[in-house]
C-alpha positions as CSV (number, residue, x, y, z in Angstrom):
1,M,0.0,0.0,0.0
2,I,1.4,3.4,-1.0
3,P,1.3,5.8,2.0
4,E,0.0,9.4,1.9
5,A,2.9,12.0,1.9
6,P,2.6,14.5,4.7
7,L,2.1,18.2,3.7
8,E,4.5,20.6,5.4
9,Q,3.5,24.2,6.0
10,T,6.2,26.7,4.9
11,D,6.3,30.5,4.7
12,S,5.3,30.2,1.1
13,G,2.6,27.6,1.5
14,L,2.2,23.8,1.7
15,K,4.7,21.4,0.2
16,P,4.7,17.6,0.2
17,N,7.4,16.2,2.5
18,G,8.3,12.6,1.6
19,E,7.3,9.8,-0.8
20,G,3.7,8.9,-1.4
21,W,0.4,10.2,-2.8
22,F,-1.1,13.5,-1.8
23,V,-3.8,16.1,-2.6
24,L,-2.7,19.7,-2.7
25,N,-4.8,22.7,-3.7
26,A,-2.9,25.2,-5.9
27,R,-4.0,28.2,-3.9
28,E,-2.6,26.6,-0.7
29,A,0.6,25.3,-2.3
30,A,4.0,27.0,-2.2
31,W,4.6,29.4,-5.1
32,Q,7.6,31.3,-6.4
33,V,7.5,34.8,-8.1
34,S,10.0,37.0,-10.0
35,A,9.4,40.6,-11.2
36,G,8.3,40.5,-14.8
37,R,8.6,36.7,-15.0
38,G,5.2,35.6,-13.5
39,A,4.7,33.1,-10.7
40,Y,4.7,29.4,-10.5
41,C,3.6,26.5,-8.4
42,K,5.6,23.2,-8.8
43,F,3.4,21.0,-6.6
44,E,6.5,19.0,-5.5
45,G,8.6,19.0,-2.5
46,D,11.4,16.7,-1.3
47,P,12.0,14.5,-3.1
48,A,11.2,16.0,-6.5
49,F,9.1,14.0,-8.9
50,S,11.4,11.6,-10.8
51,Q,9.5,11.0,-14.0
52,L,7.3,14.0,-14.7
53,G,7.7,17.7,-14.0
54,I,4.4,19.6,-13.5
55,Q,4.0,23.3,-12.9
56,L,1.2,25.8,-12.8
57,R,2.3,29.1,-14.3
58,A,0.5,32.4,-13.8
59,L,1.7,35.0,-16.3
60,G,0.8,38.7,-16.8
61,P,0.8,40.2,-20.3
62,G,4.3,40.1,-21.7
63,E,5.7,37.9,-18.9
64,P,7.7,34.9,-20.2
65,M,7.5,31.5,-18.6
66,S,11.2,31.0,-19.0
67,M,13.9,31.7,-21.5
68,Y,13.7,30.5,-25.1
69,H,15.0,26.9,-25.1
70,W,14.8,23.3,-26.2
71,E,14.9,20.2,-24.1
72,A,15.9,16.6,-24.8
73,D,12.6,15.4,-23.3
74,Q,9.0,16.1,-24.3
75,E,7.2,19.1,-22.9
76,D,3.5,19.9,-23.1
77,F,1.4,23.0,-22.1
78,L,-2.3,23.6,-21.6
79,V,-3.6,27.2,-21.5
80,L,-6.2,27.1,-18.6
81,S,-7.3,30.7,-18.8
82,G,-6.4,34.0,-20.5
83,E,-4.3,34.4,-23.6
84,A,-0.7,33.6,-24.4
85,L,1.9,34.0,-27.1
86,L,3.9,30.9,-28.2
87,L,7.3,31.5,-29.8
88,I,8.2,28.2,-31.4
89,E,10.8,27.2,-34.0
90,G,11.2,30.8,-35.2
91,G,7.5,31.5,-35.5
92,E,4.8,33.1,-33.3
93,R,1.3,31.7,-32.5
94,R,-1.4,33.2,-30.4
95,L,-2.9,30.9,-27.8
96,R,-6.2,31.1,-26.0
97,Q,-8.0,29.1,-23.2
98,W,-7.9,25.3,-23.8
99,D,-5.1,25.4,-26.4
100,F,-2.7,22.5,-26.0
101,V,0.9,22.8,-27.1
102,H,3.0,19.6,-27.7
103,C,6.8,20.0,-28.0
104,P,8.6,16.9,-29.0
105,P,12.2,16.6,-27.8
106,G,14.4,19.2,-29.4
107,T,11.6,21.8,-30.1
108,K,12.7,25.4,-29.5
109,H,10.0,27.3,-27.7
110,I,8.7,29.7,-25.0
111,I,5.3,30.9,-23.8
112,L,4.5,34.4,-22.7
113,G,1.4,35.9,-21.2
114,A,-0.6,38.0,-23.7
115,G,-3.9,39.9,-23.9
116,D,-5.3,42.2,-21.2
117,G,-5.1,40.1,-18.1
118,P,-3.5,37.1,-16.4
119,C,-2.9,33.8,-18.1
120,A,-2.7,30.4,-16.4
121,V,-0.8,27.6,-18.0
122,L,-0.3,24.0,-16.9
123,A,3.2,22.8,-17.9
124,L,4.3,19.2,-18.0
125,G,7.7,17.8,-18.9
126,A,9.4,14.4,-18.9
127,R,12.5,14.2,-16.8
128,E,14.6,11.4,-18.4
129,H,17.5,13.8,-19.3
130,Q,16.7,16.6,-16.8
131,D,19.6,16.1,-14.5
132,T,22.2,15.3,-17.2
133,G,24.5,17.5,-19.2
134,E,22.3,16.6,-22.2
135,W,19.1,18.1,-20.9
136,G,18.8,20.7,-23.7
137,G,19.9,24.3,-24.2
138,Y,19.1,28.0,-24.7
139,T,19.3,29.2,-28.3
140,V,19.4,32.7,-29.8
141,D,16.1,33.7,-31.3
142,E,15.3,37.3,-32.5
143,A,11.6,37.1,-31.5
144,A,12.6,35.8,-28.0
145,L,15.1,38.6,-27.6
146,R,12.4,41.2,-28.6
147,H,10.1,39.8,-25.9
148,G,12.8,39.7,-23.2
149,A,12.9,35.9,-23.2
150,G,16.0,35.3,-25.2
151,V,19.7,34.8,-24.7
152,D,22.5,36.7,-26.6
153,R,24.5,33.6,-27.1
154,E,23.8,29.9,-27.1
155,T,24.4,28.1,-23.7
156,T,23.3,25.0,-21.8
157,E,23.9,26.7,-18.5
158,A,20.8,28.1,-16.7
159,E,23.0,30.5,-14.6
160,E,24.2,32.1,-17.8
161,A,20.8,32.2,-19.5
162,Y,19.1,33.8,-16.4
163,A,22.0,36.1,-15.4
164,K,20.1,39.3,-16.1
165,V,16.8,38.0,-14.6
166,P,15.7,38.6,-11.0
167,N,15.8,35.5,-8.9
168,R,12.5,33.8,-8.0
169,E,11.4,34.3,-4.5
170,P,9.2,32.0,-2.4
171,T,5.7,33.4,-1.9
172,R,2.2,32.5,-1.0
173,Y,-0.5,32.4,-3.7
174,R,-1.9,35.8,-4.6
175,E,-5.5,36.3,-5.5
176,G,-5.9,36.9,-9.2
177,W,-3.2,34.5,-10.4
178,L,-5.7,31.8,-11.1
179,P,-9.2,32.0,-12.5
180,G,-12.3,31.7,-10.3
181,S,-12.6,32.4,-6.6
182,G,-11.7,30.8,-3.4
């Protein structure tokens, strides 16, 4: 029988603490935020999920989810509310609620908030190569640079790609990040 993982209260919200199944409401979970970069909830604690990364992203208009990149593992995204802009393989595509984006391994991409209000995106990614030197990389893209989500030179190092970006800080959920009330 698989045990229930305990939820630990932190200054930024609840996090699972240990192995096992759990139920965690996104509004009660721990979040991280960075000026101009949106907020996110990872749903995982210690240990991190070994097979699948899952994050809930709350983006304001123009806020990028991350830097333009590709990964050696599959990534998928579902727009839960609001509007977004997808930069993918040198092109741009407007996204709206319930649009699903599938990125096979190697697909260069980034999602930014768009429209007049907040955007919520569910992000999922396989983790087979995540902790290896072959995880993926950040590539130069003119559209990504125009939107503040690009790198000046290609790198595989996150520290280099995010050197000009404010660090994410732990925080509690803030009303308005997700659609609906309560």
